[in-house]
C-alpha positions as a Markdown table, in Angstrom:
| # | Residue | x | y | z |
|---|---|---|---|---|
| 1 | Met | 0.0 | 0.0 | 0.0 |
| 2 | Ser | 1.2 | 3.5 | -0.8 |
| 3 | His | 1.8 | 5.9 | 2.1 |
| 4 | Tyr | -1.2 | 8.0 | 0.8 |
| 5 | Gln | -4.3 | 6.9 | -1.0 |
| 6 | Arg | -4.1 | 10.1 | -3.0 |
| 7 | His | -1.6 | 12.9 | -3.2 |
| 8 | Ile | -2.8 | 16.3 | -4.4 |
| 9 | Phe | -0.1 | 18.8 | -5.6 |
| 10 | Phe | -0.9 | 22.5 | -6.2 |
| 11 | Cys | 1.6 | 24.5 | -8.2 |
| 12 | Cys | 2.4 | 27.5 | -6.0 |
| 13 | Asn | 5.2 | 28.9 | -8.0 |
| 14 | Gln | 5.8 | 32.6 | -7.9 |
| 15 | Arg | 7.5 | 34.1 | -11.0 |
| 16 | Ser | 9.0 | 37.5 | -11.5 |
| 17 | Glu | 6.6 | 40.4 | -11.4 |
| 18 | Gly | 4.5 | 40.5 | -14.6 |
| 19 | Glu | 5.1 | 36.9 | -15.6 |
| 20 | Thr | 2.2 | 34.5 | -15.7 |
| 21 | Cys | 2.3 | 32.1 | -12.8 |
| 22 | Cys | -0.1 | 30.0 | -10.7 |
| 23 | Asn | 0.6 | 31.8 | -7.4 |
| 24 | Ala | -0.4 | 35.1 | -8.9 |
| 25 | Lys | -3.8 | 33.5 | -9.6 |
| 26 | Gly | -4.4 | 32.5 | -6.0 |
| 27 | Ala | -2.8 | 29.1 | -5.9 |
| 28 | Ser | -1.5 | 29.3 | -2.4 |
| 29 | Ala | -4.9 | 30.3 | -1.0 |
| 30 | Met | -6.6 | 27.5 | -2.9 |
| 31 | Arg | -4.1 | 25.0 | -1.7 |
| 32 | Asp | -4.7 | 26.1 | 1.9 |
| 33 | Tyr | -8.5 | 25.9 | 1.3 |
| 34 | Ala | -8.2 | 22.3 | -0.1 |
| 35 | Lys | -5.9 | 21.3 | 2.8 |
| 36 | Gln | -8.4 | 22.6 | 5.4 |
| 37 | Arg | -11.3 | 21.0 | 3.7 |
| 38 | Ile | -9.6 | 17.6 | 3.4 |
| 39 | Lys | -8.7 | 17.8 | 7.1 |
| 40 | Ala | -12.3 | 18.8 | 8.0 |
| 41 | Leu | -13.7 | 15.8 | 6.1 |
| 42 | Gly | -11.3 | 13.5 | 8.0 |
| 43 | Leu | -9.5 | 12.5 | 4.9 |
| 44 | Ala | -6.0 | 13.7 | 5.8 |
| 45 | Gly | -3.2 | 11.5 | 7.1 |
| 46 | Lys | -1.3 | 8.3 | 6.5 |
| 47 | Gly | -3.2 | 5.9 | 4.3 |
| 48 | Lys | -5.6 | 8.7 | 3.3 |
| 49 | Met | -4.9 | 11.9 | 1.4 |
| 50 | Arg | -2.2 | 14.6 | 1.4 |
| 51 | Val | -2.3 | 18.1 | -0.1 |
| 52 | Asn | 1.1 | 19.7 | -0.9 |
| 53 | Lys | 2.4 | 22.7 | -2.7 |
| 54 | Ala | 4.8 | 22.2 | -5.5 |
| 55 | Gly | 7.1 | 24.3 | -7.6 |
| 56 | Cys | 6.5 | 25.1 | -11.2 |
| 57 | Phe | 4.7 | 22.5 | -13.4 |
| 58 | Asp | 5.5 | 24.6 | -16.5 |
| 59 | Arg | 1.8 | 24.8 | -17.4 |
| 60 | Cys | 1.3 | 28.4 | -16.4 |
| 61 | Gln | -0.6 | 29.4 | -19.5 |
| 62 | Glu | -3.3 | 26.8 | -18.7 |
| 63 | Gly | -4.3 | 28.6 | -15.5 |
| 64 | Pro | -3.5 | 27.6 | -11.9 |
| 65 | Cys | -2.7 | 23.8 | -11.9 |
| 66 | Val | -3.3 | 21.0 | -9.5 |
| 67 | Val | -2.5 | 17.3 | -10.2 |
| 68 | Val | -3.9 | 14.3 | -8.4 |
| 69 | Tyr | -1.9 | 11.1 | -8.0 |
| 70 | Pro | -1.9 | 8.2 | -8.4 |
| 71 | Glu | -4.3 | 8.9 | -11.3 |
| 72 | Ala | -2.0 | 11.7 | -12.6 |
| 73 | Val | -5.1 | 13.8 | -13.5 |
| 74 | Trp | -4.4 | 17.5 | -14.1 |
| 75 | Tyr | -6.9 | 20.2 | -13.3 |
| 76 | Thr | -7.2 | 24.0 | -13.5 |
| 77 | Tyr | -9.5 | 25.9 | -11.3 |
| 78 | Ile | -10.8 | 29.4 | -10.6 |
| 79 | Asp | -12.2 | 29.5 | -7.1 |
| 80 | Glu | -13.3 | 27.5 | -4.1 |
| 81 | Ser | -16.3 | 26.0 | -5.8 |
| 82 | Asp | -14.0 | 24.4 | -8.4 |
| 83 | Ile | -11.8 | 23.0 | -5.6 |
| 84 | Asp | -14.9 | 21.7 | -3.9 |
| 85 | Glu | -16.0 | 20.0 | -7.1 |
| 86 | Ile | -12.6 | 18.3 | -7.4 |
| 87 | Ile | -12.8 | 17.1 | -3.8 |
| 88 | Asp | -16.4 | 16.0 | -4.0 |
| 89 | Glu | -16.3 | 14.3 | -7.4 |
| 90 | His | -12.7 | 13.0 | -7.9 |
| 91 | Leu | -11.4 | 12.5 | -4.4 |
| 92 | Leu | -14.6 | 11.3 | -2.7 |
| 93 | Lys | -16.4 | 9.6 | -5.6 |
| 94 | Gly | -13.6 | 8.7 | -8.0 |
| 95 | Asn | -15.1 | 10.6 | -10.9 |
| 96 | Phe | -12.9 | 12.9 | -12.9 |
| 97 | Val | -14.1 | 16.5 | -13.3 |
| 98 | Glu | -13.9 | 16.7 | -17.1 |
| 99 | Arg | -14.7 | 20.4 | -17.3 |
| 100 | Leu | -11.6 | 21.3 | -15.2 |
| 101 | Arg | -9.2 | 18.8 | -16.8 |
| 102 | Ile | -6.1 | 20.1 | -18.7 |
């Protein structure tokens, strides 16, 4: 068994002023939100799920990025409702959120 059932990585890279990057689009706040929600649902910890920040995924032009492993599914998002949908559909039900996939 893997240490985590699922590992969720948010790109929180900050580029030089004026350059497109995930963190300038609220990535750190969305990562914090996802981490808090996962904990509140009792899904965090060994054998469960882990939310982490990551460096640049080099997909900045596609919007802020998050990737879910072990499925290796890439998403973009705009706000907390998109993060909720990823958590509710993908992480809880196992259904990919096609409208947010990149």
